[in-house]
All heavy atoms as TSV, in Angstrom:
chain	resi	resn	atom	element	x	y	z
A	1	MET	N	N	0.824	-1.181	0.010
A	1	MET	CA	C	0.014	0.007	-0.009
A	1	MET	C	C	0.861	1.256	-0.003
A	1	MET	O	O	0.578	2.197	-0.713
A	1	MET	CB	C	-0.920	-0.038	1.211
A	1	MET	CG	C	-1.811	1.135	1.373
A	1	MET	SD	S	-3.176	0.985	0.211
A	1	MET	CE	C	-4.114	2.387	0.679
A	2	ALA	N	N	1.924	1.258	0.810
A	2	ALA	CA	C	2.787	2.434	0.898
A	2	ALA	C	C	3.471	2.691	-0.454
A	2	ALA	O	O	3.622	3.837	-0.870
A	2	ALA	CB	C	3.832	2.241	1.978
A	3	LYS	N	N	3.887	1.617	-1.127
A	3	LYS	CA	C	4.520	1.800	-2.426
A	3	LYS	C	C	3.535	2.374	-3.430
A	3	LYS	O	O	3.914	3.221	-4.248
A	3	LYS	CB	C	5.083	0.471	-2.944
A	3	LYS	CG	C	6.306	0.004	-2.216
A	3	LYS	CD	C	6.837	-1.279	-2.844
A	3	LYS	CE	C	8.066	-1.757	-2.142
A	3	LYS	NZ	N	8.619	-2.962	-2.723
A	4	ALA	N	N	2.296	1.941	-3.348
A	4	ALA	CA	C	1.290	2.470	-4.254
A	4	ALA	C	C	1.070	3.956	-3.994
A	4	ALA	O	O	0.980	4.747	-4.937
A	4	ALA	CB	C	-0.014	1.700	-4.091
A	5	LEU	N	N	1.009	4.367	-2.723
A	5	LEU	CA	C	0.812	5.774	-2.382
A	5	LEU	C	C	2.041	6.594	-2.805
A	5	LEU	O	O	1.924	7.690	-3.329
A	5	LEU	CB	C	0.558	5.944	-0.889
A	5	LEU	CG	C	-0.820	5.489	-0.410
A	5	LEU	CD1	C	-0.874	5.596	1.093
A	5	LEU	CD2	C	-1.899	6.304	-1.052
A	6	LEU	N	N	3.223	6.043	-2.546
A	6	LEU	CA	C	4.447	6.737	-2.909
A	6	LEU	C	C	4.528	6.904	-4.411
A	6	LEU	O	O	4.914	7.983	-4.912
A	6	LEU	CB	C	5.678	5.958	-2.402
A	6	LEU	CG	C	6.954	6.744	-2.221
A	6	LEU	CD1	C	6.761	7.887	-1.236
A	6	LEU	CD2	C	8.054	5.836	-1.762
A	7	GLY	N	N	4.176	5.885	-5.151
A	7	GLY	CA	C	4.168	5.988	-6.597
A	7	GLY	C	C	3.126	6.980	-7.089
A	7	GLY	O	O	3.360	7.715	-8.063
A	8	TYR	N	N	2.025	7.031	-6.413
A	8	TYR	CA	C	0.969	7.950	-6.809
A	8	TYR	C	C	1.384	9.402	-6.589
A	8	TYR	O	O	1.155	10.274	-7.393
A	8	TYR	CB	C	-0.320	7.644	-6.014
A	8	TYR	CG	C	-1.447	8.608	-6.312
A	8	TYR	CD1	C	-2.139	8.525	-7.522
A	8	TYR	CD2	C	-1.798	9.590	-5.418
A	8	TYR	CE1	C	-3.173	9.401	-7.819
A	8	TYR	CE2	C	-2.830	10.473	-5.691
A	8	TYR	CZ	C	-3.508	10.380	-6.885
A	8	TYR	OH	O	-4.519	11.258	-7.166
A	9	VAL	N	N	2.055	9.673	-5.453
A	9	VAL	CA	C	2.479	11.026	-5.112
A	9	VAL	C	C	3.655	11.416	-6.005
A	9	VAL	O	O	3.895	12.594	-6.272
A	9	VAL	CB	C	2.872	11.122	-3.613
A	9	VAL	CG1	C	3.473	12.460	-3.271
A	9	VAL	CG2	C	1.641	10.872	-2.759
A	10	GLY	N	N	4.432	10.483	-6.432
A	10	GLY	CA	C	5.532	10.786	-7.320
A	10	GLY	C	C	6.841	10.266	-6.815
A	10	GLY	O	O	7.847	10.334	-7.531
A	11	GLY	N	N	6.877	9.782	-5.613
A	11	GLY	CA	C	8.130	9.222	-5.103
A	11	GLY	C	C	9.162	10.290	-4.831
A	11	GLY	O	O	8.866	11.467	-4.682
A	12	SER	N	N	10.396	9.874	-4.786
A	12	SER	CA	C	11.464	10.814	-4.498
A	12	SER	C	C	12.118	11.266	-5.811
A	12	SER	O	O	12.900	10.533	-6.403
A	12	SER	CB	C	12.501	10.169	-3.567
A	12	SER	OG	O	12.962	8.947	-4.122
A	13	ASP	N	N	11.747	12.425	-6.252
A	13	ASP	CA	C	12.298	13.010	-7.471
A	13	ASP	C	C	13.714	13.505	-7.194
A	13	ASP	O	O	13.921	14.291	-6.263
A	13	ASP	CB	C	11.398	14.133	-7.920
A	13	ASP	CG	C	11.825	14.770	-9.226
A	13	ASP	OD1	O	12.740	14.222	-9.880
A	13	ASP	OD2	O	11.230	15.797	-9.608
A	14	PRO	N	N	14.697	13.071	-7.951
A	14	PRO	CA	C	16.086	13.505	-7.695
A	14	PRO	C	C	16.255	15.036	-7.776
A	14	PRO	O	O	17.052	15.607	-7.041
A	14	PRO	CB	C	16.874	12.844	-8.814
A	14	PRO	CG	C	16.023	11.760	-9.340
A	14	PRO	CD	C	14.614	12.120	-9.038
A	15	ARG	N	N	15.485	15.699	-8.613
A	15	ARG	CA	C	15.557	17.150	-8.703
A	15	ARG	C	C	15.047	17.803	-7.430
A	15	ARG	O	O	15.597	18.796	-6.959
A	15	ARG	CB	C	14.773	17.661	-9.915
A	15	ARG	CG	C	15.381	17.229	-11.249
A	15	ARG	CD	C	14.473	17.608	-12.381
A	15	ARG	NE	N	13.233	16.821	-12.226
A	15	ARG	CZ	C	12.152	16.958	-12.970
A	15	ARG	NH1	N	12.149	17.840	-13.932
A	15	ARG	NH2	N	11.107	16.203	-12.777
A	16	LEU	N	N	13.975	17.212	-6.869
A	16	LEU	CA	C	13.409	17.744	-5.638
A	16	LEU	C	C	14.378	17.549	-4.493
A	16	LEU	O	O	14.582	18.450	-3.675
A	16	LEU	CB	C	12.074	17.048	-5.358
A	16	LEU	CG	C	11.300	17.543	-4.138
A	16	LEU	CD1	C	10.899	18.995	-4.333
A	16	LEU	CD2	C	10.059	16.699	-3.939
A	17	ILE	N	N	15.004	16.394	-4.430
A	17	ILE	CA	C	15.988	16.121	-3.369
A	17	ILE	C	C	17.193	17.056	-3.502
A	17	ILE	O	O	17.667	17.635	-2.520
A	17	ILE	CB	C	16.436	14.639	-3.434
A	17	ILE	CG1	C	15.256	13.737	-3.031
A	17	ILE	CG2	C	17.621	14.399	-2.502
A	17	ILE	CD1	C	15.500	12.281	-3.236
A	18	SER	N	N	17.633	17.259	-4.726
A	18	SER	CA	C	18.751	18.168	-4.969
A	18	SER	C	C	18.401	19.592	-4.554
A	18	SER	O	O	19.217	20.278	-3.921
A	18	SER	CB	C	19.136	18.130	-6.429
A	18	SER	OG	O	20.138	19.060	-6.716
A	19	GLU	N	N	17.240	20.044	-4.896
A	19	GLU	CA	C	16.781	21.395	-4.530
A	19	GLU	C	C	16.664	21.517	-3.018
A	19	GLU	O	O	17.029	22.547	-2.429
A	19	GLU	CB	C	15.464	21.701	-5.219
A	19	GLU	CG	C	14.903	23.067	-4.924
A	19	GLU	CD	C	15.708	24.202	-5.521
A	19	GLU	OE1	O	16.649	23.962	-6.297
A	19	GLU	OE2	O	15.409	25.372	-5.219
A	20	MET	N	N	16.156	20.487	-2.359
A	20	MET	CA	C	16.020	20.522	-0.915
A	20	MET	C	C	17.385	20.633	-0.254
A	20	MET	O	O	17.589	21.412	0.674
A	20	MET	CB	C	15.280	19.258	-0.421
A	20	MET	CG	C	15.035	19.279	1.079
A	20	MET	SD	S	14.177	17.811	1.651
A	20	MET	CE	C	15.411	16.551	1.352
A	21	ARG	N	N	18.356	19.856	-0.739
A	21	ARG	CA	C	19.707	19.929	-0.178
A	21	ARG	C	C	20.336	21.296	-0.412
A	21	ARG	O	O	21.004	21.850	0.461
A	21	ARG	CB	C	20.588	18.822	-0.777
A	21	ARG	CG	C	20.224	17.468	-0.235
A	21	ARG	CD	C	21.169	16.401	-0.787
A	21	ARG	NE	N	20.793	15.086	-0.283
A	21	ARG	CZ	C	20.912	13.982	-0.942
A	21	ARG	NH1	N	21.408	13.994	-2.167
A	21	ARG	NH2	N	20.526	12.839	-0.431
A	22	ARG	N	N	20.099	21.846	-1.609
A	22	ARG	CA	C	20.653	23.176	-1.896
A	22	ARG	C	C	20.058	24.218	-0.984
A	22	ARG	O	O	20.764	25.087	-0.429
A	22	ARG	CB	C	20.343	23.541	-3.357
A	22	ARG	CG	C	21.019	24.842	-3.795
A	22	ARG	CD	C	20.556	25.267	-5.185
A	22	ARG	NE	N	19.162	25.700	-5.207
A	22	ARG	CZ	C	18.738	26.900	-4.777
A	22	ARG	NH1	N	19.591	27.762	-4.310
A	22	ARG	NH2	N	17.466	27.218	-4.863
A	23	LEU	N	N	18.754	24.128	-0.744
A	23	LEU	CA	C	18.093	25.090	0.153
A	23	LEU	C	C	18.542	24.919	1.598
A	23	LEU	O	O	18.715	25.898	2.326
A	23	LEU	CB	C	16.578	24.962	0.041
A	23	LEU	CG	C	15.991	25.443	-1.278
A	23	LEU	CD1	C	14.514	25.084	-1.354
A	23	LEU	CD2	C	16.216	26.903	-1.486
A	24	GLN	N	N	18.731	23.673	2.034
A	24	GLN	CA	C	19.245	23.451	3.378
A	24	GLN	C	C	20.642	24.037	3.564
A	24	GLN	O	O	20.945	24.649	4.591
A	24	GLN	CB	C	19.272	21.942	3.701
A	24	GLN	CG	C	17.901	21.342	3.927
A	24	GLN	CD	C	17.942	19.821	4.040
A	24	GLN	OE1	O	18.864	19.177	3.603
A	24	GLN	NE2	N	16.906	19.272	4.665
A	25	GLN	N	N	21.482	23.882	2.541
A	25	GLN	CA	C	22.822	24.460	2.612
A	25	GLN	C	C	22.752	25.988	2.633
A	25	GLN	O	O	23.497	26.641	3.355
A	25	GLN	CB	C	23.671	24.010	1.404
A	25	GLN	CG	C	25.096	24.518	1.419
A	25	GLN	CD	C	25.846	24.008	2.625
A	25	GLN	OE1	O	25.825	22.824	2.965
A	25	GLN	NE2	N	26.530	24.919	3.311
A	26	ARG	N	N	21.825	26.557	1.875
A	26	ARG	CA	C	21.663	27.996	1.859
A	26	ARG	C	C	21.218	28.514	3.208
A	26	ARG	O	O	21.703	29.559	3.675
A	26	ARG	CB	C	20.646	28.381	0.766
A	26	ARG	CG	C	20.386	29.853	0.639
A	26	ARG	CD	C	21.570	30.598	0.091
A	26	ARG	NE	N	21.230	31.979	-0.100
A	26	ARG	CZ	C	22.055	32.978	0.120
A	26	ARG	NH1	N	23.298	32.755	0.492
A	26	ARG	NH2	N	21.666	34.204	-0.075
A	27	VAL	N	N	20.304	27.803	3.863
A	27	VAL	CA	C	19.852	28.173	5.189
A	27	VAL	C	C	21.031	28.132	6.162
A	27	VAL	O	O	21.224	29.062	6.981
A	27	VAL	CB	C	18.713	27.264	5.672
A	27	VAL	CG1	C	18.426	27.460	7.153
A	27	VAL	CG2	C	17.458	27.552	4.874
A	28	GLN	N	N	21.842	27.079	6.099
A	28	GLN	CA	C	23.028	26.989	6.989
A	28	GLN	C	C	23.999	28.152	6.719
A	28	GLN	O	O	24.530	28.723	7.663
A	28	GLN	CB	C	23.731	25.650	6.779
A	28	GLN	CG	C	22.964	24.475	7.351
A	28	GLN	CD	C	23.680	23.143	7.074
A	28	GLN	OE1	O	24.664	23.092	6.348
A	28	GLN	NE2	N	23.149	22.080	7.643
A	29	ASP	N	N	24.208	28.476	5.465
A	29	ASP	CA	C	25.095	29.582	5.124
A	29	ASP	C	C	24.575	30.917	5.685
A	29	ASP	O	O	25.334	31.716	6.226
A	29	ASP	CB	C	25.276	29.705	3.618
A	29	ASP	CG	C	26.035	28.521	2.999
A	29	ASP	OD1	O	26.678	27.760	3.759
A	29	ASP	OD2	O	25.963	28.361	1.777
A	30	LEU	N	N	23.278	31.132	5.542
A	30	LEU	CA	C	22.669	32.355	6.050
A	30	LEU	C	C	22.712	32.438	7.576
A	30	LEU	O	O	22.949	33.505	8.146
A	30	LEU	CB	C	21.247	32.502	5.548
A	30	LEU	CG	C	21.097	32.790	4.055
A	30	LEU	CD1	C	19.626	32.722	3.624
A	30	LEU	CD2	C	21.686	34.133	3.691
A	31	GLU	N	N	22.513	31.292	8.238
A	31	GLU	CA	C	22.599	31.260	9.699
A	31	GLU	C	C	24.023	31.593	10.152
A	31	GLU	O	O	24.213	32.339	11.112
A	31	GLU	CB	C	22.158	29.917	10.241
A	31	GLU	CG	C	20.659	29.708	10.147
A	31	GLU	CD	C	20.211	28.298	10.517
A	31	GLU	OE1	O	21.075	27.364	10.498
A	31	GLU	OE2	O	19.025	28.108	10.815
A	32	SER	N	N	25.020	31.064	9.462
A	32	SER	CA	C	26.416	31.358	9.771
A	32	SER	C	C	26.713	32.831	9.574
A	32	SER	O	O	27.403	33.465	10.389
A	32	SER	CB	C	27.359	30.517	8.919
A	32	SER	OG	O	27.156	29.139	9.163
A	33	GLU	N	N	26.204	33.379	8.481
A	33	GLU	CA	C	26.405	34.813	8.200
A	33	GLU	C	C	25.741	35.660	9.276
A	33	GLU	O	O	26.308	36.676	9.718
A	33	GLU	CB	C	25.830	35.151	6.829
A	33	GLU	CG	C	25.985	36.569	6.407
A	33	GLU	CD	C	27.415	36.965	6.032
A	33	GLU	OE1	O	28.283	36.060	5.932
A	33	GLU	OE2	O	27.681	38.136	5.830
A	34	LEU	N	N	24.577	35.260	9.744
A	34	LEU	CA	C	23.878	35.983	10.792
A	34	LEU	C	C	24.688	35.983	12.078
A	34	LEU	O	O	24.837	37.040	12.719
A	34	LEU	CB	C	22.501	35.369	11.032
A	34	LEU	CG	C	21.665	35.995	12.144
A	34	LEU	CD1	C	21.324	37.433	11.813
A	34	LEU	CD2	C	20.400	35.189	12.381
A	35	VAL	N	N	25.200	34.843	12.441
A	35	VAL	CA	C	26.037	34.744	13.670
A	35	VAL	C	C	27.269	35.635	13.553
A	35	VAL	O	O	27.630	36.357	14.456
A	35	VAL	CB	C	26.426	33.270	13.943
A	35	VAL	CG1	C	27.489	33.178	15.039
A	35	VAL	CG2	C	25.196	32.474	14.342
A	36	ARG	N	N	27.922	35.613	12.371
A	36	ARG	CA	C	29.111	36.433	12.145
A	36	ARG	C	C	28.767	37.918	12.236
A	36	ARG	O	O	29.486	38.694	12.886
A	36	ARG	CB	C	29.724	36.132	10.767
A	36	ARG	CG	C	31.038	36.860	10.534
A	36	ARG	CD	C	31.469	36.752	9.067
A	36	ARG	NE	N	30.588	37.435	8.159
A	36	ARG	CZ	C	30.580	38.783	7.963
A	36	ARG	NH1	N	31.357	39.539	8.644
A	36	ARG	NH2	N	29.747	39.297	7.092
A	37	MET	N	N	27.652	38.314	11.629
A	37	MET	CA	C	27.272	39.721	11.638
A	37	MET	C	C	26.852	40.180	13.047
A	37	MET	O	O	27.134	41.314	13.446
A	37	MET	CB	C	26.160	39.992	10.641
A	37	MET	CG	C	26.622	39.827	9.202
A	37	MET	SD	S	25.307	40.107	8.009
A	37	MET	CE	C	25.345	41.869	7.960
A	38	GLN	N	N	26.221	39.317	13.816
A	38	GLN	CA	C	25.845	39.665	15.182
A	38	GLN	C	C	27.096	39.859	16.034
A	38	GLN	O	O	27.162	40.799	16.829
A	38	GLN	CB	C	24.962	38.582	15.791
A	38	GLN	CG	C	23.536	38.619	15.256
A	38	GLN	CD	C	22.706	37.447	15.757
A	38	GLN	OE1	O	23.218	36.376	16.089
A	38	GLN	NE2	N	21.388	37.625	15.770
A	39	ALA	N	N	28.093	38.996	15.855
A	39	ALA	CA	C	29.346	39.149	16.597
A	39	ALA	C	C	30.054	40.443	16.203
A	39	ALA	O	O	30.582	41.178	17.060
A	39	ALA	CB	C	30.264	37.953	16.335
A	40	GLU	N	N	30.063	40.725	14.900
A	40	GLU	CA	C	30.686	41.988	14.443
A	40	GLU	C	C	29.938	43.195	14.986
A	40	GLU	O	O	30.546	44.178	15.406
A	40	GLU	CB	C	30.683	42.013	12.915
A	40	GLU	CG	C	31.370	43.201	12.319
A	40	GLU	CD	C	31.376	43.202	10.795
A	40	GLU	OE1	O	31.173	42.114	10.203
A	40	GLU	OE2	O	31.571	44.263	10.210
A	41	ASN	N	N	28.617	43.136	15.021
A	41	ASN	CA	C	27.812	44.225	15.550
A	41	ASN	C	C	28.094	44.450	17.033
A	41	ASN	O	O	28.220	45.580	17.484
A	41	ASN	CB	C	26.320	43.959	15.313
A	41	ASN	CG	C	25.449	45.121	15.679
A	41	ASN	OD1	O	25.840	46.265	15.477
A	41	ASN	ND2	N	24.280	44.847	16.215
A	42	GLU	N	N	28.197	43.350	17.796
A	42	GLU	CA	C	28.507	43.462	19.218
A	42	GLU	C	C	29.881	44.092	19.427
A	42	GLU	O	O	30.064	44.925	20.312
A	42	GLU	CB	C	28.415	42.093	19.897
A	42	GLU	CG	C	27.008	41.573	20.013
A	42	GLU	CD	C	26.943	40.152	20.528
A	42	GLU	OE1	O	27.983	39.602	20.918
A	42	GLU	OE2	O	25.830	39.594	20.529
A	43	ALA	N	N	30.844	43.689	18.597
A	43	ALA	CA	C	32.190	44.263	18.722
A	43	ALA	C	C	32.192	45.747	18.400
A	43	ALA	O	O	32.820	46.553	19.072
A	43	ALA	CB	C	33.162	43.511	17.796
A	44	LEU	N	N	31.459	46.140	17.352
A	44	LEU	CA	C	31.359	47.540	16.998
A	44	LEU	C	C	30.650	48.349	18.086
A	44	LEU	O	O	31.026	49.478	18.379
A	44	LEU	CB	C	30.676	47.719	15.653
A	44	LEU	CG	C	31.440	47.248	14.427
A	44	LEU	CD1	C	30.557	47.278	13.195
A	44	LEU	CD2	C	32.661	48.101	14.229
A	45	SER	N	N	29.610	47.789	18.654
A	45	SER	CA	C	28.875	48.459	19.722
A	45	SER	C	C	29.765	48.648	20.933
A	45	SER	O	O	29.774	49.706	21.587
A	45	SER	CB	C	27.630	47.665	20.109
A	45	SER	OG	O	26.707	47.659	19.070
A	46	ALA	N	N	30.534	47.617	21.264
A	46	ALA	CA	C	31.454	47.729	22.405
A	46	ALA	C	C	32.527	48.764	22.145
A	46	ALA	O	O	32.871	49.547	23.027
A	46	ALA	CB	C	32.099	46.367	22.690
A	47	ALA	N	N	33.041	48.804	20.903
A	47	ALA	CA	C	34.049	49.812	20.562
A	47	ALA	C	C	33.456	51.219	20.605
A	47	ALA	O	O	34.108	52.154	21.079
A	47	ALA	CB	C	34.614	49.517	19.165
A	48	ALA	N	N	32.239	51.366	20.138
A	48	ALA	CA	C	31.581	52.678	20.179
A	48	ALA	C	C	31.345	53.106	21.612
A	48	ALA	O	O	31.543	54.269	21.976
A	48	ALA	CB	C	30.268	52.646	19.405
A	49	HIS	N	N	30.918	52.174	22.461
A	49	HIS	CA	C	30.686	52.489	23.863
A	49	HIS	C	C	31.986	52.852	24.539
A	49	HIS	O	O	32.048	53.769	25.329
A	49	HIS	CB	C	30.026	51.290	24.557
A	49	HIS	CG	C	29.759	51.540	26.012
A	49	HIS	ND1	N	28.810	52.451	26.421
A	49	HIS	CD2	C	30.327	51.043	27.136
A	49	HIS	CE1	C	28.791	52.474	27.739
A	49	HIS	NE2	N	29.706	51.629	28.184
A	50	HIS	N	N	33.056	52.141	24.183
A	50	HIS	CA	C	34.373	52.432	24.739
A	50	HIS	C	C	34.842	53.803	24.291
A	50	HIS	O	O	35.419	54.573	25.060
A	50	HIS	CB	C	35.381	51.367	24.330
A	50	HIS	CG	C	36.742	51.579	24.883
A	50	HIS	ND1	N	37.043	51.469	26.214
A	50	HIS	CD2	C	37.908	51.935	24.255
A	50	HIS	CE1	C	38.320	51.735	26.400
A	50	HIS	NE2	N	38.879	52.031	25.223
A	51	GLY	N	N	34.556	54.156	23.044
A	51	GLY	CA	C	34.920	55.463	22.509
A	51	GLY	C	C	34.167	56.585	23.211
A	51	GLY	O	O	34.717	57.643	23.473
A	52	ASP	N	N	32.895	56.350	23.560
A	52	ASP	CA	C	32.106	57.321	24.289
A	52	ASP	C	C	32.679	57.554	25.675
A	52	ASP	O	O	32.700	58.678	26.182
A	52	ASP	CB	C	30.648	56.880	24.432
A	52	ASP	CG	C	29.885	56.964	23.108
A	52	ASP	OD1	O	30.404	57.621	22.170
A	52	ASP	OD2	O	28.813	56.357	23.026
A	53	SER	N	N	33.169	56.502	26.309
A	53	SER	CA	C	33.699	56.653	27.651
A	53	SER	C	C	35.009	57.403	27.625
A	53	SER	O	O	35.401	58.016	28.610
A	53	SER	CB	C	33.872	55.280	28.315
A	53	SER	OG	O	34.838	54.515	27.633
A	54	LEU	N	N	35.712	57.388	26.482
A	54	LEU	CA	C	36.951	58.154	26.372
A	54	LEU	C	C	36.710	59.649	26.340
A	54	LEU	O	O	37.586	60.446	26.693
A	54	LEU	CB	C	37.735	57.732	25.117
A	54	LEU	CG	C	38.315	56.312	25.134
A	54	LEU	CD1	C	38.988	56.022	23.781
A	54	LEU	CD2	C	39.307	56.140	26.254
A	55	LEU	N	N	35.502	60.057	25.916
A	55	LEU	CA	C	35.170	61.483	25.908
A	55	LEU	C	C	34.854	62.003	27.295
A	55	LEU	O	O	34.654	63.187	27.483
A	55	LEU	CB	C	33.946	61.729	24.990
A	55	LEU	CG	C	34.176	61.488	23.500
A	55	LEU	CD1	C	32.856	61.648	22.744
A	55	LEU	CD2	C	35.197	62.469	22.956
A	56	GLY	N	N	34.812	61.113	28.277
A	56	GLY	CA	C	34.585	61.519	29.644
A	56	GLY	C	C	33.150	61.963	29.881
A	56	GLY	O	O	32.887	62.795	30.730
A	57	GLY	N	N	32.223	61.404	29.152
A	57	GLY	CA	C	30.813	61.732	29.350
A	57	GLY	C	C	30.444	63.086	28.784
A	57	GLY	O	O	29.386	63.611	29.070
A	58	MET	N	N	31.339	63.695	28.003
A	58	MET	CA	C	31.084	65.014	27.450
A	58	MET	C	C	30.031	64.881	26.337
A	58	MET	O	O	30.177	64.120	25.406
A	58	MET	CB	C	32.388	65.553	26.847
A	58	MET	CG	C	32.298	66.969	26.368
A	58	MET	SD	S	33.890	67.628	25.908
A	58	MET	CE	C	34.143	66.853	24.331
A	59	ASP	N	N	28.966	65.633	26.479
A	59	ASP	CA	C	27.900	65.618	25.479
A	59	ASP	C	C	28.155	66.723	24.463
A	59	ASP	O	O	28.568	67.825	24.800
A	59	ASP	CB	C	26.514	65.848	26.126
A	59	ASP	CG	C	26.095	64.673	26.987
A	59	ASP	OD1	O	26.493	63.553	26.669
A	59	ASP	OD2	O	25.379	64.912	27.985
A	60	ILE	N	N	27.923	66.424	23.211
A	60	ILE	CA	C	28.081	67.387	22.149
A	60	ILE	C	C	26.710	67.818	21.705
A	60	ILE	O	O	25.892	66.998	21.303
A	60	ILE	CB	C	28.881	66.789	20.975
A	60	ILE	CG1	C	30.265	66.351	21.426
A	60	ILE	CG2	C	28.929	67.768	19.819
A	60	ILE	CD1	C	31.050	65.602	20.376
A	61	ASP	N	N	26.438	69.110	21.821
A	61	ASP	CA	C	25.153	69.651	21.411
A	61	ASP	C	C	25.225	70.062	19.931
A	61	ASP	O	O	25.886	71.025	19.566
A	61	ASP	CB	C	24.798	70.861	22.274
A	61	ASP	CG	C	23.400	71.354	22.010
A	61	ASP	OD1	O	22.658	70.689	21.259
A	61	ASP	OD2	O	23.031	72.406	22.586
A	62	VAL	N	N	24.601	69.278	19.087
A	62	VAL	CA	C	24.665	69.495	17.652
A	62	VAL	C	C	24.022	70.819	17.258
A	62	VAL	O	O	24.453	71.505	16.331
A	62	VAL	CB	C	24.029	68.312	16.894
A	62	VAL	CG1	C	24.042	68.556	15.396
A	62	VAL	CG2	C	24.736	67.027	17.225
A	63	SER	N	N	22.975	71.246	17.967
A	63	SER	CA	C	22.307	72.472	17.623
A	63	SER	C	C	23.189	73.693	17.868
A	63	SER	O	O	23.000	74.740	17.252
A	63	SER	CB	C	20.998	72.609	18.408
A	63	SER	OG	O	21.294	72.698	19.814
A	64	GLN	N	N	24.165	73.573	18.761
A	64	GLN	CA	C	25.090	74.684	19.060
A	64	GLN	C	C	26.374	74.603	18.256
A	64	GLN	O	O	27.193	75.482	18.323
A	64	GLN	CB	C	25.423	74.674	20.554
A	64	GLN	CG	C	24.227	74.887	21.461
A	64	GLN	CD	C	23.640	76.255	21.311
A	64	GLN	OE1	O	24.333	77.228	21.067
A	64	GLN	NE2	N	22.307	76.362	21.465
A	65	ALA	N	N	26.555	73.555	17.493
A	65	ALA	CA	C	27.804	73.381	16.758
A	65	ALA	C	C	27.898	74.385	15.608
A	65	ALA	O	O	26.871	74.775	15.014
A	65	ALA	CB	C	27.875	71.954	16.196
A	66	GLU	N	N	29.092	74.806	15.320
A	66	GLU	CA	C	29.326	75.730	14.210
A	66	GLU	C	C	29.521	74.944	12.938
A	66	GLU	O	O	30.016	73.813	12.953
A	66	GLU	CB	C	30.549	76.585	14.507
A	66	GLU	CG	C	30.380	77.482	15.715
A	66	GLU	CD	C	31.618	78.298	15.985
A	66	GLU	OE1	O	32.476	78.404	15.078
A	66	GLU	OE2	O	31.730	78.835	17.089
A	67	PRO	N	N	29.136	75.538	11.797
A	67	PRO	CA	C	29.317	74.835	10.533
A	67	PRO	C	C	30.807	74.692	10.213
A	67	PRO	O	O	31.632	75.521	10.567
A	67	PRO	CB	C	28.602	75.706	9.509
A	67	PRO	CG	C	28.510	77.052	10.140
A	67	PRO	CD	C	28.488	76.840	11.621
A	68	ALA	N	N	31.122	73.656	9.500
A	68	ALA	CA	C	32.511	73.420	9.111
A	68	ALA	C	C	32.873	74.374	7.967
A	68	ALA	O	O	32.061	74.741	7.141
A	68	ALA	CB	C	32.677	71.976	8.615
A	69	LEU	N	N	34.129	74.798	7.971
A	69	LEU	CA	C	34.614	75.665	6.914
A	69	LEU	C	C	34.914	74.846	5.667
A	69	LEU	O	O	35.434	73.755	5.765
A	69	LEU	CB	C	35.848	76.412	7.377
A	69	LEU	CG	C	35.674	77.343	8.572
A	69	LEU	CD1	C	36.998	77.905	8.989
A	69	LEU	CD2	C	34.706	78.468	8.238
A	70	THR	N	N	34.558	75.372	4.527
A	70	THR	CA	C	34.859	74.663	3.297
A	70	THR	C	C	35.930	75.330	2.507
A	70	THR	O	O	36.245	76.478	2.643
A	70	THR	CB	C	33.596	74.546	2.417
A	70	THR	OG1	O	33.108	75.825	2.147
A	70	THR	CG2	C	32.570	73.668	3.068
């Protein structure tokens, strides 16, 4: 009975299996890229926070800033 149902549905098409494997690999690649980008983002955030602490808590008021000379 199972063979009859499998044959009716179409069985395991090699193209379908190949596409499924390709998509699984793509998902793994994207997950790896996401982890890498999150780590890079955390490092950049930590560096930015460290850079802010080097200013000694000095706030820069952009509305009071003078325009740059060209």
